[in-house]
C-alpha positions, 0 to 999 in steps of 0.5 A: 510483807512479801511485797515489801520484801520483793522491793527490797531485794529489788533495790538489792539487785539493782545496787548489785548491777549498777556497781557491778556497770561502773566496775566494768568501766573501772576495769576497762579504764584501768586496761587503757581502754579508754573510748570503751570506757567512756561508752560504758559509763555514758550507759549507765548515767542513761538510766534514769534510776542511776543518772546522779549515782556520784560514782558515775559522774567520778567515773564520767569525768575521770575517762573525760580527763583520760580523753583529754589528755591523750593528744589523738582522742583530744583531737578526735572529740574537739569539746572534750574540755567543755564535756570533761568541765561539765562532768568535774563540775557535776561531779564536785556537786553531787561529792563535796566531801570528794568520798571518791576521790579520796577512795579512787585517787584524784588523776583526773584532777591531776589529768586535766591540770597538767595537760591544760598546763601544756597545753597553755604553754604550747600556745603561750610560746607559738603568741597563741593569747586566746588558746594560751587563756583558755589552757591556762584559766583550766590549769589555775581550776583544776590545781585548786581543788588540787592545792586546795584539798592537799592531793599532792605533797606540795605545801603551797596553797596555790598554783603560782606559775599556773596563776602567773602564766593565766595573767601573762596571756590575758594580758598579751591577750590585751584583756587587762580585766581578768589579768587583774583577777590572776594577778591579785589572787597573787598580789593579796598573799603578797607574793615575792620573787624576781619579776615579781614587783611588775604584778603590783606595779600591773595592779596600781596601774591598771586601777589608775586607768579604770578610776578604781580608788579602793583597788588602786591604794590596796595594791599601792600599799601592799607594792610599799609593803613588799617592795618598799626599794621601788619607784611607787611614787611615780604610780602615785602622781599619776594616779592624781593626775589622770584621776583629779582636775586642777582644784584638786591637784592644787589642794592636795599639793596646798595640803601635802606641801604644808605638812612637808611629804612630798618627796623630790620626785612629787615636787618634779611631777607636781612642779610638771602637772602644773606648768602643762595645765593650759594644754592638758586642763585648760587653763585660760590665760587668767590664771596661766599665770597661777600655774606657772608659778606653782609649776616654779616653785614645785621643780625650786623645791625639787631642786632643794630636796637634790641640787643634783637634780637637772631636771628641775633646774632645767626645767625652772630655767626653761620658765623663765626663757619662756617669760624672758620670750614673752618680754622681748615678744612685747619690746618686738611688738611695741618697735613696731607701734613705733614705727608705725606712729612715725610711718604716719606722723602727718605732714604739717606746714604751718609751723603753730599747728607743727609745733602742736602736732609735734608734742603731740607725737610725741607723747605717742612716742614716749609713752611707748618708749617708757613702758619698753624700758619697763620690758626690756627691764623684766626682760633682762630680769627673766634673762638673768634667772634663766641663765643661773638655772639653765647653768645649773642644770648644764653644770650637774650634767656636763661632767656625768658619765653615762647621761641617759638620754633624758639628761643628753637632751637638757644638757644639749637644750640647756647649752643651746639656751643659754647661748641664746641668753648670752647673744641677748645680753649682748645686744643689749650691751652692745655699743655703750659698755665695751667692758661688759660687751667682751664678757658676754661674748666670751661667754657667748661664744663658750657655749656656742661652741657646744652645740651639740657636743653631748652624745 
């Protein structure tokens, strides 16, 4: 019995001693003697019997926070941030109900938050992104405790500003995965505000590039919900363009075209994907024309959705202009063949043999001339269609003010291509139909005079 009482007494004395130790820690800290408080708390925690006492780790965390807050002491203890984080982590582990915070206050958490945020702002202004990301991550970490446990008067669920700056810093540091983690926290809560639409745009762009279909679709849907007036179609078509092969793109186009769900802009984007399939997708010559015609279909349907879409009209016209060039090249190649036939014509002196040789020569010449008649007919057809669509583009833009740089390029190129096409038609009419020639020459001069005039 005496032994039991002695044990109880020793425990009681120990507890009094520990309480007195931490009372001293608290006193010197409140007197502003931060380094002395640090010595005292380390001394108390050095005892194996008290190293896991909640009170000790509460004070250690709070003292380290005070050191971190003090600029001079922070410089003196270069690892203070890491040391403070470790102390707070241990305290939270030992006291998940935050009993000592409730009793003694959450000053340590506030000191860590405010100091980290301030350091983050300094580094951000200096464009020191590694330090900025470290500081803002710390600010977010401690603000989460503050907001989650409602230790401040704010009713917010988290500190939007810290999270936003943290995401900005990681983005500027080109650490997109880390940036997306913080942007996602804001997007998941559907935050809105001036410039906040860029949060959702960043996320859909990031998940497009990382080929993450689930997260792409998730944040695209949220973006459409909270910012319905923003242009989300470009992101959707970009995802398709970057993450699907040509067969998949074609299937999507066919399906949505049949369902009538493609918009003007999506038709334009699909048209661009099809017309560039040869270069981007490695389409061989046998399929090139197939996809070029799909591009024409898409551009014409974009124009059908909006007859003021100059780019849709221009793209359609350019495709037919290129078709004309192909026919014109064939025509020129056939002319070379005729020249070669005439150059290589054999000299036959025997009258009987000469008649047979001339007949054979005529067959070869007539065959090529007949081919060129068909080629010229196809060329003229493409010229007329190209002029029609390029003129539509020109008419849409000629009186528009202001014009974007793209629109300036489109109208100037339209004018130059139309000029070339009328020049070609003049050449076909020259010496054959004077009246038609004069009309074509007038159109040629009209558009030639407009060269480079749209600034």
